[in-house]
N, C-alpha and C positions, 0 to 999 in steps of 0.2 A: 408545435406539438412536443410534449414532454417525452424525452427518450427514457429507455429502461436499461441503460448501461449500468454495469456494476463491476467492482474489482474482480480480477480473474481468479484469485485464490485467497485463502485465509492467510492473514499476516499479522503477527504480534505487533500491536501498536497501531494497526490500521483503524481508520475512523469510520468504518462502514455504518455503524449504528448511529453515529452522531453527525455524519456528513451533511445531511439536509439542514440540521439545526445550525451548524457552523456556517454554511453558505448563506442561510437566511440572515444570520447576524451580520455578515459582511455586506449585505445589500448590494450585490453585484448587479449592475444593469447590463443590458446586451451590448453596450458600447465600452464596457470596462476592459482594461488590459490586466490580466491576472497572472501572478507568479505563484506556483505551488512548489514550495521549497522543502527539501527532504521529503519528497512526495511519496516514496514507497509505492504501495500498490495503487495509488492514485485516487483514493476515495473522494478527496475534496475536489480535485479537478474534474473528476467524472460527475460528481453532483452538480458542479457549476455548469458543465456542458448539458447535462440532463435538464437543467433549469433554463436553458436557452442561450448560454454564452457560446459564441462561435469558437470552435477549436483553434482557429487561427489567432485568437486573442488570448491564448493560454500558453505559458511556459512551465514545463515540469522539470525540476532539477532533483537529481539524486546521485550520490557519489558511488553507490553500489550497483549491482546488476539491474535493479529497476530502472536506472538511468538508461541502460542499453535497450531495455524493453520499450520504454516510451519513445526513445529516439527512432527506432525502426517502425513502430506503429505510427508515429507522427509524420515521418517523411514518406510513408507509403511503401516501404521496402520489406515489411513483414510478410513472409511467404506462408500463406495459409496451408498450401500443399505440404510443405516441409513440416509445419507444426502438426498437421493432421497425422502424418506418418509417425511422428514421435508419440502422439496420444494413443494411436492404435497399437504401438509397440508395448504399451504397459499391459501386464498380464490381466486377464479378465477375472482370475481368481484373486480376491483381495488378500488372501493369505500369502501370496507370492510377491505382492507389491513392494514390501519393505526390502527384500533381497534385491529386487530389480533396481530400486532407487540407490541402494548402497553401492551397487556396481556402477551405475551411471555417475554417481558422485565421485568415484575414483578416477573416472576418465577425464582428460583435459577438456576444458570448456570449449575451446575451439571457436570456429566462426559461427557455430550454431548456439552460442552461449545464451541468447535470449530465449530460444525454444526449450533448451535443456533446463534453464533456470526456472521457468514457469512450472514445470513438472516437479523439480526438486523442492521448490518452495511450497508447492501444494501438498507435498508429503512430509514436510518438516514437522518434527514433534513440537506440539504447542504453537505452531505457526512461527517459531523463532526464525530470525533472519539467517539465511545462508549467504555468505559473502564470497567474493571472488578475489583471490590474491595471486598475482603473477600467473594468470591463466589456469589456476587450479581452484576448485571449490574448497571452502573452509567453513568451519563451525556447523557442520551438518549432523543432525541426528533424526532418525525417521521412526514413524509409528508402526506398530503391529496392528493387525485387525483385532479389535477388542470385542469380546462377547460378555454380556452380563453374567454374573454368578448368582447363586440363590440369595446372597446377602447384599447384592448391589442395589443402591437406590435407583440408579439409572437402569431402565429395563430394555433399552434398545441398543443394538451394536454401535460401535464407533468405527467408521471406515478409516483405512490407512492414509487416505487423501481427503482433503477438504477444500473444494468439492472433489468429486471423482472425475476422471479424465474426460468423459463425454460432456459433463457440465462445464469444465474448464474450456474445452474446445468451443462450445456454443457461446460462452461469455466472450472469449477472445475474438471470435468471428464478428460479434457485434461491436466490440471495441475497435477492431481494425477498420471498420466502416465509420463508426461514430466519432472516433478520436483522431482520425487522419487530419492532419493540419496543425496539431499541437506541436510546439517546439520542444522536443525532449532533449535534455542535456545530461550526460553522464559526467558530473563534475561537482566540485565543492560549492554548496549553496552560498557560502560566505563570499564567493567571487561574483555574485550576481550584480549587474548594473541595471537598476530599475528605471523605468520611464516615470517622469513627473506625472502625478495624477493617477498612477496605477494603484493596484491593490495587491499585496503579497500576504502569503500565509506560510508560517513555519511550523513544522511538526517535529521538534527534536525528540531524542529519546527521553523518557521520563527520568528525572533526577534519581540516581541511586539504582537504576536498572541497567540491564545489559543493553548496550547501544546497538542500534540497527542501522545507523549511518555513521559517517565520520564525525568525530567530536565537533560540535559547533556551539559557539557562544551566542545563543539565540537572542538574548537581550541586546548584545552589542550589534548584531546584524540588524535587528529590528530598529534600533535607534539610527543606524546608518541609512536604512531604507526611508525612515521618516524624515531624516535630514535632507534626503534627495527629493523630497516633495511627494512621497507616496504614503499610503497607509499600510501598516503591517499588523497582522494578527498573529498571535503566538499561542499554540496549545501547550499546556504544561500541567503537571500534577498539582500545581499550586498557583495562586494568583500572583501575577507579576505587576499589575497596576491596580490602583485603588478602585477602578470601576469594572474589574474583571468579572465575567459571568461564569458560574459553575453550571455545566451542562449535563452532568451525570446524575443518574438515579439508581436505586438498587435494581437487581435483576431477580426475576422469579426463580430461576434455577441456572446452574452453570457447572462447567467442569465435567470430567468423566463420571464422577460420583453423583452429579446432580444436586449437590448440597450447597453450592455457593449461592448466596442470596443477596450479595451486595457487590457493587462494582469493584473490580480489583484495584482500580486507580480512580481518583477524582479527576475530572477533566475540566480545566479552567481555560477560558478564552480571554486573552488580554489584548488590548488595542494600543498601538503606538502610532502617534502622528505628531505633527508640529503643534 
């Protein structure tokens, strides 16, 4: 039975719209062992599990707070009661959410870092990555509740969180059940040691954009994975191999103004193997 799991929050660079196409290109069978490197919000690993890959055959690596999230979801220690309390503490008035997040952002991450992070990232302006440095949050900026004006092309409001807390809570509850068993690692994806015959996927930051993971030489890592007898696929804003496939198309609308009609970045999927 195909599952309906989805990433918990909006995340810049997340592959939610392209995840099914990427997984289809990789042709993962139910017996594959899969590494999702620089996994972020987990769109690719989630799509693979939705498609029938057992969570126990998935490793998810991320050097930032996402690594902590997938670690506790995977090993079964994510406490839904604690996360529910955090979600319910968010003001019901959307005009008050930005101030709430700014206060939460200034508090130490502490032992509840995975729960706090999911809310902070959900409220991050533009879905930009919030990082964790020496126990403190970094690089955070948050949204106001936005209402259209008489001259706005977009006619509907924009919430200060994407999605809002109740939806995040429902998504996470499904993930806690459906993704339990994945091996989540908070660490540098360049350190991965792959199994021969396995499949890996790397989603590094787009060239020339603000990074949302530690710097990684994706081509070097992919070649190392191929040399170990595995297949590695790399997402980038340009082709890295002669047979790379471009997966993006224009969008009907986008952005706060509703005027964006083309993909912000091209998405190329390149394969490395022996």
